[in-house]
C-alpha positions, 0 to 999 in steps of 0.5 A: 090415294093410289090403290097400292098405297091403300093396300099398304096402309090397310092390309098386311104390308109384308104381303104387298108387292110393288108391281105396276097397277093394272090401269085397264082393270082400274078403268073397267071397274071405275075405281079411278073415277070414283076415288074421293081424293082423300089421297096424300094425307096418309098415316103416321107413326110413333117411330117419327119421334126418333127422327125429330128429337130435340123439338119444341114442346107445347103444353101437355095433358090429355082430355081426349086429344081435342080440348087441351090449351096449347101455349105459344112457341116459336114460329115454324117456317112453312117452306120446308118438309113437314108432317103431323102425327097425332097432335105433333107437327114435325120438321126434319129437325124439330116438332111442335105440340099443337095441343089437339089431335089432327085430322088434316092440315095445310100450309100457306106462306103465313102459317098452318091450319088444321082440323082437329078430331072434333071438326074444329079448325085451328090456325098456327101462325107466329107460334100461336094456335087459334080456333077459327071455325069448324067443318065436318069431323068426318070429311075434315077437308082443308084447302090452302094456297102455299103462295098466299095466306088463305085457307078454306073449308066447307061448314054445314053446322047451320044447315046448308053448307057454306064456303069459308075462307080465312086469311092467316095473315090478317085473321079475317074470316069470310063466309061465301054463299054458294048455290046449294040444292036440297040435301046437298051435304059437305061430306066427300062420300055423299052423292051430292057434296059441296066441295071446296076444291082449291084456293089460287090467289084471289080465286076460290074454286068449289063445287056447288049445285051449279057444278065447278065454280070459280069465285073472285074473292075480291069482287065476289063474282062467280063463274061456272067453269064446268056445269057438268061436273058430277061430283066434287073431285074433278079438279085436282090442282090449280096454280095461277089459273092453270088447272089439273083435272080428271079427264076420265078415260082420256087421262089427266088434263093440264090446261089444254094438254092431256096426259094419256094413261095418267090417272090420279086422284090428286095432283100438285103443281109447282108454284110457277106452274111449270111442273105437275105431279100426279099421284101414282105408284111411281113418280109421275111428274110432268112438264106442263108445257108439253107433257114430258115426263121427268125420269127418277131412279127410284125403286119400289114405291114413290109418289110426289104430293107437294112442291116446296118451290119451283124445282123441288117436289116432296115424295113419300117412298119405300124402296123395298118391303123390308125398308122404312118409309121415307120422305124425299125431296127431289129436284126437277127436271134433274130427277135427283132425290135427297132423303129428308126423313130417313125413317117414318117406320113401316106401313104397319106403324103408319097404319096404326098411328096416324100421319097427315101430310100438308095436303088437307086430306085425312087418312082414309077411314 
């Protein structure tokens, strides 16, 4: 999550301006390198209900938000703008009651997966919600492959953390043993976390006691990619083997290319790997071939957090302090944007309610 966005969510929004961040100061204090990539799963608002009137409703009731039994409903396409507030999954034209308060969620080509407030992991596929596992209620991190059907998480319920991969298309769940050291936990704010970084086709990327590891899900063969990775947050995104990593003071690395003075705690790659969006306080989308930056005429705050297809990046934005927060769909390389959701409410609304975006991270606690 960007430093300005953290301020907007946790402080009085009326007192925040959108001046460019002091990157030198961020580097000096080490804030950028210590950020935990709980980035884009932001916060939600009751005002979203007005933007999604006419949606499909599941079972209702209230026993703490994590125990209701939802009923089946029509399938919800995944290749569109979505967000969650509380227990409802929204699109610009509808909403679905998931039956559980949601901490984080991801989308795949086959459906959605989410972590409920108690740490249970659920799938939402073809209109059916099924419990498929559990993870840390505090960290609540999921990874998903938007090109495929797999999702993944860390489960330490039996002691040492293990890496779990679930296929939303087949219903198969696999538990993969990494190499964990004594005291290694599954929480993002621990000193030595087991961290599931990404799923990319048949590869699972995680951090265990060996460092950053890539595991072939077909053969089970594991390759240590970076033995020196000191924590679980260095890999920001991966697509077809192309990695986006934290390059330290040098900037962000995209494969063998370095984007100088580009510092982000999360990133997103287009499905074809042509474009990368790095979280920042203004749109930071670059061509992965040569680092050319895409120009967007967007005032105020805006940051891209996912690609719907090879040319469409989704952004959360606010033009002026008095304006509502919006979701935009922007075309690259043209840099043109369309308002997908015109009114998410104010930052105060968002801070009070609890919105999750499909990036597998909960709101900052």
